[in-house]
C-alpha positions, 0 to 999 in steps of 0.5 A: 442844102445837102451839100452844106450839111455835109460840109458844115455839120457831118464832116467837122463832127466826123473829122474832130472826134473821128468816130462813127456815129454809132461809137460817138453815140455810145458815148453820149447816150449809153450802150443801152440807147445805142443798141435799139439805135443800131438796130433801128439804123440797121432795118432802114439800111437793110431796107434801103439796101434792098430797094437799090438791089430791087433797082438792079434786079430790075435791069437784069430781068429783061434778059430773061424776059421777066415781066416788071415787078411794079407791085410791093410783093413779087409775082415771078420766082424768077425775079426772086431768083435774079435778086437773090443773085444780084444781092449776092454779087452786091454784099460780096463787094460791101463784105471786102470793105471801105476800100473796095467800095470806094475803088467800086464807086471811082470806077462806076461813078464817071461813066455812070454820070455819062450815060445818065447824060447822053441818055437824056440826050438821045431820048430827047429828039423823041418827045416831038416831031424832031425825029421827023426831020427837025433838028434840037434848037437848043434850051428854049426848045428843050423848056418846051418839050419838058412843060409838054412831055417830061414835067407837066404836073400830072401823075400816071395815077392821077394823084396829086402832083409834088410842088417845086418846094416839095421836090426841093425839100426832097433832095435834101431829105432824101439824104437827111439819115447820111447828113443831118444824122451823122450817118455818114460820119462812117466815111468822113471820120477818114476825111484828112480835114472838114473841107472834104465834106464840099466833096458831096457836091460830086455826088449832089450836083452831078449823081442827083441833080443832073441824074435826075433832069435826065432820068426825067427826060429818058423815063418821058421817052421810054413811054413815048418810044413803048407807047405805054405808062409810067405805072407800066414801067420800072427803072430796068424798063426805061433805061433798056428802051433809051440805052439798048443793052447799056441801060442794063448795065447803068442800071444795075451799076446805079444799083450797086453804088448805092447799096454797096456803102448802105450794107457796109454802113448797115454791117457797122451798125450791127457790129457795134452790137457784137463787137466780137465777131467780125465786120466782113461776119456781120456784113455777110449775114446783115446782106443776106437780109437785104437781098431778102427784102430786094425780093419785095420791092415794096420799099422801091414801089413807095421809095420817096416816102420810106427816105422822108420817115427814114430820116425824120425817125433817125434826125432826133438823134443827129440833133443831140449829137450836135446839141452835145458837140457844139451847143453845150460847151457855150451854154454852161453845159457839160458834154459826155455829161452822162457817160462821166455819171457812168449811165448805161442809159441816157434818159434825156437821149431816149425822151428826146428821140421819142417826142421828136419822131412823135412831134413829127409823125403827127404834124404829118398824119394831121397834115399839118405840114408835108412830110419832107417840111418836116426835117426842121422843125423837128430838128430844132424842137429836137435840140431844144428838148435835148438841151432842157432834159440834160440840164434838168438830170445834171448835165450842168454839174461839174465833171472837171476830173471826168472830164480832163481824163476823157481829153487825155484820151481824146489826145492820144487819139488825134495824136494817132491820127496825125501820125496816120495823116502824115504816114499816108501822105508819105506814101503818097509823095513817095509813090513811084511816077505812074507806069506807061501802062497805067497812064494808057489805060487811064487815057482810054477810059477818058477817050471811051466817054468821050465817044459817047458823049460825041455818038450823043452829039450826032443823034441830037442833030440827025433830023430827020434821020434820028430813028435810025441814029437812035438805033445805031447809038443804042447798038454803038453804046455798049462798045464803049462801055466795055472799055471803059470798064476793062480800062478804069478797072486795069488802071485803078489796080495798077494804082492801088499797086503802086501806093501798096508797093510803095508802103511795103517798101 
């Protein structure tokens, strides 16, 4: 559902308009509305980015014997220092801009996937008597272990567990701010065509689906290995118990890869309010705020609820843009009618946003629908309300002259982007063949990932030797990790130099 939302809603609007959601909203709802939205958006993104920095800090704190931070507030000055240090590094990458964030993700993502998979593989035998002489027999045994130790339906604190459909809905809603609410227009506006929206499948099916399953296995394994309860563990503690030093690196990188683009988005949101300030300057300020938030793990401890509320708070805005972009023309209304009227504030949009949020919060507080199920009714209600209000405020009037002027502007924008796309295509088709060092470094990076999987497979079938094989894997995993990052960084650096060198020529 998330992939289809990106592919069928976010990517088409982004590639047709070539605008960020902030700029599109400024045209639809007016500068005043846009300022309010951008502030709300930036605050939410700062909180989410802070939570991800907290995740990274939960791994670093192990190196300094700092206790796990399981409360909403920090109870260790040393943890605050660690969170601020990690936050500084994360912000530095975000300040470098879109290209550096993309390069960082390109290097880290394959390794993260392999680490999650191998972590789940080596933790699985710890869940039963496999380590006492039995050998893992296959999928049926995995299901039995999952029922008994991992997805038991029992929560650590005894609270009611989530249903299957609630978890499925959460898997959709947790990124709602990026797809249904169109936050990722900021990224997808650079895409060659709308089909690039389907590339979100790599993040969803590998980065979420497989990674979440493996994280569940690692969590259950860590509890048994450390003889403790999940409520006493954080992400760093679980990863370290299963993967050793490699687990610490994995959690740090996992937090970075989420917080980097989140801080980048927050910077874009605030920059649209202060267009005379540079993106780097604004992103730096936003990053400082985010790093301070990371010192207080309140968002991380309530992350599921936070992303649910974040999605609902922004859902009506996505519905407004979808209405203007796709629905208005079909029902005889004029897109951008408020802009053509010269309004600084689209009152219909503001009222729709307020009504949508009040509806969602009321339904959730009264127990009419679970938080994760409210997206669809809130979205549909917002579309209906906005159409009704816009029509009553002049969206059905004739704006032929203003439309012609605006469409001419769009045509110029399309010509510009078409020229940019052709230029990029020429650069890539004329790129010189990869050098021997580039090919070798890429091959070494791939081989190091394969080596980790092979080592994990040996632990899987170790039988009575599981304990010693498990310890050996934790010690070994750091070597291919170091080799991977050196070789992968070399590969992408040479690759980018080749592209830039061709462009300069």
